[in-house]
C-alpha positions, -999 to +999 in steps of 0.1 A: +670-152+572+692-178+557+693-179+519+715-203+500+733-197+467+703-211+448+679-186+465+664-213+487+654-202+522+668-224+549+644-225+578+647-261+590+676-276+609+681-312+618+702-310+650+719-343+661+725-346+698+745-379+697+759-404+673+752-433+697+723-457+692+711-486+713+700-506+682+723-520+655+701-519+624+719-538+596+714-511+570+729-484+592+760-499+607+780-531+610+770-556+638+799-545+660+788-509+657+810-480+647+836-459+666+814-436+685+830-402+694+841-394+729+818-372+750+842-342+750+838-341+712+800-338+714+781-306+720+770-301+756+733-295+761+741-259+770+760-255+737+731-271+718+708-246+735+729-216+725+733-229+690+695-233+687+691-197+699+715-185+672+698-205+645+663-192+655+677-156+655+685-162+618+651-173+608+651-210+615+616-219+627+618-257+627+643-278+646+642-316+645+663-334+671+680-365+657+708-389+666+719-417+667+691-422+691+684-389+708+671-404+741+703-421+749+713-387+762+700-386+798+699-347+797+679-344+765+648-330+782+668-300+793+673-291+756+636-296+748+627-273+777+650-247+762+636-251+727+600-248+739+609-213+754+620-199+720+591-179+708+600-178+671+605-216+670+572-229+655+580-266+652+600-288+676+602-324+665+622-355+671+632-387+652+635-417+675+635-455+675+610-453+703+629-476+726+636-450+753+610-423+748+583-438+771+592-420+804+593-387+786+560-388+767+540-368+792+565-339+794+570-338+757+533-332+753+534-305+780+563-288+761+544-288+728+567-313+711+540-330+691+557-342+659+574-375+664+590-396+637+594-433+647+619-453+628+604-488+625+612-510+596+590-540+603+557-548+619+566-585+621+585-592+653+610-616+638+618-593+609+621-563+633+646-582+656+666-595+626+670-560+612+677-542+645+697-571+660+680-563+693+650-576+713+630-543+716+599-550+696+573-548+724+588-516+737+588-499+703+553-511+694+538-501+727+554-467+727+544-460+691+507-469+699+508-447+730+522-418+711+494-422+684+466-426+709+477-396+730+474-373+701+510-368+688+515-363+651+533-396+645+550-405+613+565-440+610+596-442+588+599-476+571+630-482+549+622-507+521+651-532+523+653-556+494+652-592+507+645-582+543+612-564+550+592-557+518+567-583+528+559-560+557+549-530+535+512-539+533+509-551+570+525-518+581+502-499+559+473-515+578+481-493+608+467-463+588+434-481+586+429-481+623+450-451+635+455-415+625+491-420+616+513-415+586+534-444+574+562-433+551+582-457+530+617-446+523+641-458+496+673-473+510+703-451+512+740-460+511+750-445+544+756-477+563+791-474+578+805-495+550+784-525+557+771-526+521+778-510+488+753-504+460+749-482+430+712-487+425+681-500+443+653-524+433+627-509+457+625-474+445+595-452+453+578-461+420+580-498+428+567-492+463+537-473+449+530-500+423+532-527+450+507-508+472+484-501+442+480-539+436+462-541+469+448-506+471+441-494+436+419-465+447+445-446+468+448-409+458+475-383+462+473-355+488+486-319+485+519-316+501+540-285+511+565-275+484+595-283+507+581-318+517+605-347+511+575-371+509+548-376+484+517-383+504+486-404+497+454-417+513+434-449+510+396-442+511+381-453+544+415-454+562+420-430+592+457-423+584+478-416+554+509-430+538+538-415+518+569-424+499+603-406+503+626-409+473+657-406+494+679-424+469+662-410+438+663-375+453+634-359+435+629-332+462+664-316+460+652-285+441+632-272+471+655-283+499+652-260+529+672-282+553+705-279+571+721-307+592+744-301+621+760-333+635+765-340+672+802-331+669+795-298+651+798-307+614+777-284+592+762-306+565+744-288+537+735-320+518+734-357+528+755-365+497+782-339+505+810-339+529+807-316+559+813-280+549+830-271+582+829-277+619+814-251+643+819-269+677+852-251+685+839-218+671+809-220+695+833-225+723+854-194+715+849-158+723+824-138+703+810-171+692+775-160+680+789-137+653+814-163+642+789-191+640+765-170+619+794-162+596+804-198+591+768-210+585+763-183+559+795-194+543+784-230+542+749-224+527+765-199+502+782-228+484+756-256+485+753-281+457+720-276+438+711-313+440+723-345+458+736-358+424+758-327+420+771-332+455+778-369+450+799-362+419+820-336+439+826-357+470+843-391+471+839-415+500+808-399+515+790-433+515+815-446+540+796-427+567+770-443+589+736-425+590+739-425+628+770-402+626+754-376+602+722-370+620+696-393+603 
């Protein structure tokens, strides 16, 4: 079992498989993209499989596959097959932009990968294409609807971007009227590869809730797990639910049970901290299992208690792009 220095159990790992993405969302990276790492600096699928085994042996029972966009890796399903064979792994999930997932939906269902987070920041085509800088609306929308109707537990992650997509909040929320889906509205975060700098946000979770309340004053709060990053709600008569994630306000830090490992092996104990260490070369060495466990225990043994504490300690962390730190 992994216990950090604040006595929090770490049982959830966000495992990035690539830093590459086929979209160019304007809040994530500059239009020209970022300097993606060379393939030899990335974990191989075999290494990701071995790392997952090690993590599960230490009590991790939830692994979320992230990127970049995970499905740009042609061999990704090999990893999912391996994860599905780990008996103590209770939850295999993935965060995707839903552009490339289509051909793999049937096998994902067979493997028991049922929790899919779809990043979609607009329901209006023009707004979607302006934010993503790509013409992929139909593909994303159709794959999203297919996932929902085929019984996956789909959560749509919508980042509220001032001056860009807030007029889409209520139309996106309408999906929960017709579908058993969760739409989650996230506060914007400053991890955008240097494309924008800000110290505060206008559309924090309180404003998002107030805005929804004007149209749906009778929504009510749902009980959520203690470690949940989202506060969840339901509108009477609607099939689905909605939530808000205070990713900038960071109200959930006290119960954080997550560890991030980037596609290049950086161990990240908090989004607002610099990587604690890199375990890629350690995994490639002799007696790697013991050494990896030692380094992960070392990393979680010196975690910041909150994102605010981490932010004060580490300068320049906001220069990173979200695609390079695992979503």
